[in-house]
Every structure is written in C-alpha cells, then in structure tokens.
N, C-alpha and C positions, 0 to 999 in steps of 0.2 A: 504493500500500500504506500509506504513512504517513497519507494523508488518511483511509483507512478506519479506521486505528487511532485517529485523533483523533475520528472520528465515534463510534466505540465508547466512548471515554472520555467524550464528551459525553452519550451515551445513558445511561450509568450515573451521570452527575452528577459526574465527576471532572475535567472540563475544559469551559470555555466559550470559544467563538470570540470574538476581540476585537470590541468594539462599534465599529460604523462609522456615524457620523452623516453622511449623504450631503450635507446642505446646511450642515454646520458651517462650512465655509470659503467659502461663497458670498459674493462681494464685496458690500459695502453699496452700495445704489443710492438715489439721492435721490428717493424716491417713497413715498408712504403710501397705503394703501387701507383702506376700511372692511371689516368682516367680511363683509358681504353682497357687496361687490365682489370679495373674495377667493374667495368661493364661486363667483361667476359666472366669474372668471378660471380657477379650477381646472377647471370644466366646459369652458370654451373651450379650455384647454390640452389636455385629453384629446380634445376634438373634433378638433383639428388633428392630434394624434398618431395617432388612429385613422384619420382620412381619408387620411393620407399614408404611414403606415408599417404598416398592418394590412391583411390580405387582405380581399377583398370579403365573405367569409362571417364575418369578425370573429374567426377562430379562430387565425390565425398572425401573428406580429410579425416584421417585417424588422429584427432587432436590429442587424445589421451596417450596413445603410443608415442607420438612425437614429443609430448611434454616429458615423458619418462626416459627419453633417449639421450645418449651421450651427444648426439648431433645437436640437439636443442641446448643442452646444458653447457656445452663447450663452444660449439661452432657459431651459435647465434651471437655470443659475446665477441668472438673474434671478428665476425663479419661486421658487427655494429661498431667495433673499434676502427676498422678500416674505413667504414662509411663516413665516420667523422673527419677523416683526413682528406677525402677526395674533394676536388673542385669540379662540380658539374658543368661549370662554364667552359672548362677545358675540353669537354667532350664535343664531338661533332654533332650535328643535328640528328642524325640517325641514331647515334648512341644515346643521346640524352632524351630523344623523343620516345619512340615506341619500344625500344629494347630495354633500356635502363628503367624508364619510368613505369612501364607496364609491369615488369618483373618486380619492381620495388613496391608498387601498389599492392599487388597480390601477396607479397611477402609481409607487408605491414598489416594487412587484414588478418592473416593467420597469426602473426606475432601478437597482435592486439587481443585476439581471442584467447590465446594461451596465457596472456598476462592476467586475465581476470581470475578472481577467486574460484568461480565456477563457470562452466559454459552456459551461455544463454540459449534459449530455444530459437532465438532469431536475433540477428544483429539489429533489426528494426526496433527491438524492444530495449536496446541499450541506449541510455540517454547520451546524446551527442556523440554517438559512435564514430561518425566520419570526421569529427573535429576535436576529438578527445585525445587520440593517441598519435604520437609524432615519431619521426626519425630525424635525427640531426645529420644532415648531409653537408659536409664541409661547414661553412659558416651559416648555412640556411637550416631552418627548422620547418618541417613540412608534415602536415597531416593528410589524410586520405582525400579530403575535398581540395586541398591545395594541389595535390598531384593531378587529380582528374580535371577539376574545373579551372584551376589556376594555370597549370603547366600544359596539360594535354589538350584542353579545349581553348587555349589561347586567352585565358582569363575572362571567359564569357560568364554572364550571370548564372548563379546557381538556379537550376530549373524549378526548385521548390520555393526557396526563400527570396530569390532575386539578388542575393548578395554577391558582391565581387570579392574574390579571395584576396587579391593583391591590390591594395589601395595605391594612390599616387605616392611616389617617393619610396615605396616598398622596394628594397633591393632585390627581392625575389621576382620582381617583374622581368628581370633579365633572363629568367629561366623559361618564360612563356614561349610556346611554339605554335605554329599554325595548326588549327584544329583538324583532326583526321577522324572521320566517322568510324573507322575500323577499330578504334579503341573499345567501342562498345561490344565488340565480339571477343574482347580479350580480358577486360577488367572483371575481377571476381570479388564480390563483396560478402562472400560467405553464405549465400543463399542457394537453395537447391535449383532455382531457375536461372542462376547465373551461368555465363559461358564456362566451358570446361577449363580447368586449371592446366596450364602448360608453361613453357619457357620459350624465349625467343632468341634466335641467333642473329646477330647484326649482319652477318654476311648473306643471310637469306631472308631478311626481315620482311620485305614487301610480299614475297610469295607466301611466307608463313602467315602473315596477317590476312592476306586474301583468302587463304585456305581456311583459317580459323573462322573468319566472318561468314564465309560461304557455308561451312559446315553448321555453324550455329543457326544461321537463317533457315537452312533446310530442316533442322531438327526443331525449330521454334514454332512450327505450324503443324497442328495435328487435326485430322478430320475426325470429329466426334461422331458424325453421321453423314449421310449423303448430302445434307443441307446445312450442316453446322461445323464451323471451324473453331478450334481453341488456339489462340495466338499469344505467344510470349509478349508480355507488356513492353519489353524493350523495343519491339517494332513500333509501338505507339509512341514511346518516349523519344527514340533516337534514330532508328535505322532506316536506311534507304531500301528501295525495292531491289534486293540483291540476290534473290532466290534463283537458283539455276536448275532445280528439279522441275521438269515439265509438269508433273501432276500437281505439285504445290503451286507452281506459277499459275496454272489454269484455275485452281481453286481460289487463289487470291484475286485473280481477275474477275471471277464470278462474284466474289465478295464485294469488290469495288463496284460492280454493276448491279448490286443489290440482289444478286441471285443466291447468295449464301448468307445465312445468319452467322455472326461471329462473336466471340467473347475474348477479351483480353484477360490474361491470367498471369499472375506472378506468385510463385510459392516462396515465401520468405523464410521458410523453415531452415534452420542451420544445416549447412552441408556436411553433416556428420553421419556416420552409420546409424541405421534405425535403432540399434540397441542403445546407442547413446541418447537419441531423441526420446525414446520411450522411458528411459531411466537415466537422466542426464549425468548421474554420478558414476555410472558403471560401464566398464568393458568397451571393447571395440570389435568390429566385425572382421571376419577372416577374409573378406574381399578387399581389404586394405592392407598395404604392407606394414610390417611391424618394425621395420628399421634395423633388423638384425645384421644387415650387411652394410650399414651406412657409415660406420666409423672411418673406413679407409677411402671413402668416396670423395670427400671434399676437404682439402687442406689448403688454407690460404697461403702458406709458406711456399707451396710449389708453384705459385703464380707470380713472385717478385711483387509476442507476443504470444503465441502458442504454436504447437507443432503444425497446425493447419493454417497459419497465417498466410494470406495471399491478398493480392489486389486484383479486382476484376472490373472491367468496363465494357459494356455491351453496346452494339450498334448494328446498323444494317448496311453500312458502307465503310470502306477502309481507305485511308490515305497513308501511304508510306512515303515519307519525305526524307531528304538527306540532312536531317538535323544533326548537329554536332554539339 
C-alpha cells in the first residue's frame, strides 16, 4: 500500500525515488581500455549473459541464477569499473549509437532488477523504474530514459510525460544521435512483450538491427481468428510498417481497410521463468541457462502490477507510422 502511495506521489510530481548509480562503488581495477575496446567488451559481456542466463527463445532471464553466479558477483563490478573510465564521445557514431547504447540499455535493465531486494512482477509496477537506476559512463550519469529518449531518439520528448531528458546546457547533449526507429526492435525493458534479448556486433550492426526488427515485427502480429488480429502495442507506439511475411502483411492490410478487427496488446509481466512469476521468491526454470560455464567466458583483462498486467487498445483501423 505504501509503495502504491509513493508511486502516486511520483506520478503527480511530488516525490522522486532516490537515485541509484549501480556502478558508483565499483572497485578500481588496474586496466585501461580504448573506447572501441569498451564497445567490443560490452557486446561480449551481453553475449555471455544471454548465452548463459537467457532462455533459448531470448524472451526470459534467469535472474535468480544470474544473481547467484560468480559472473554477477565479480564481473559486473569489473565491467562497471571500466565503464566509469570510458569517454563515449571518443566512440564513432556507430559504436556509440546502436551497438554500445542498445547493449548498455538492456544490461542496465537487468542490473537494475537484480539490485532490488526482491523481483517485481512487472517493471511497470516499480516507481520511477526508467529514471531511478543509473550507470556512470565516463563523466556522464545516465538512466534508462536518458539512453533511449535522450541519446537514441535524439533527445525527443518522452512519449508519456513530454519531458526532454537533456535540458539546455546539459553536457550530455553531446551524446545525442539521430533517431533510428530500429531501436524499438532491440531495446528490452524487462517485459514479456519486449523484443528478444541479444547483443550487437558493430561490424555487422545494420544487418543485425534489420534482422532483429524484421523478426520482431513478424512475431508481433498474431491472428486470433479469421477476422481478428492481436498486435504488439509497440506497433502502435513506435514502429513502421516493416513486416515482410506475406500472410501478416495481407492481414495488416485488411486491418487498415477495416476488414479485420484488431487489438493492441502488451504483456508487462516480468520476463522471468513462470516458476519465478508464480512464486517470485523461488527457483528458476530449466529452459534457462544456469551459468555453470560462465566463469571462463568473459574476462576484461584479455581485452586491454500483477502477473497478467498488459495494455490493450482496440480499433477497426490501423496506422503504422515511422515514429521514433
């Protein structure tokens, strides 16, 4: 009850959750990296995390196994320490844009959930979740909304509040980049309806982002019946008409022509195994890695509301635009 009261106060602007910088106390290590090396290390870090602690379909995270692993207890501190030393302005646009920032956003989401005393049933139920937890990246301090709306969307207004992340004279304005709609097929905020978790290689970035968005679009539309579609709400919020599956394209065209009834749907349930959702304090599912082979996989020195929460919006016509 008290948590709901604080959430209400936050919503009306009368209270803000205390700021938590997750790598603020990461111990110093005797290692320096170039900005390009840091980009590669971030991708490698996410690669290890996804391979060992994320389900095969890339939709669910074994948070409890990750929290208990040596990878989390040791490597997250090492990574956080290196992150404080890097200058993101020394990265080229590709590195800073969708490789580094996407991977870092997804990592910060997972790290934020692990930092909590107990897992929530939804990130939507956590007061100020997207503006509460930060990483220190060089001389900049960034939360999830800073990364998405400030950097990756070119400092455009927040779609819900209308707020601008980086005000005039904010030094973080130098980090902003031209908006790319493909980020919405890559960013994962810890919900079951989010795009699959993966990592991005700067040398193949464009193709990987195209593939990720195309795959997400094709899976984001389901035929409930011959006349009804269930559409991921991200289509409504952000995405362009980028579906390449002929059957889905035809169904969407019929929806646009009022020949299909459709419902927007978003499942905000935490992207954890069902055993965790059903009993948030226990166990993890066998379809997710347990991290038993993770310790030798990543070493920085080698590189220099409730379980059914959802949003729905119904209509008899559909407009898919290239919102970013």
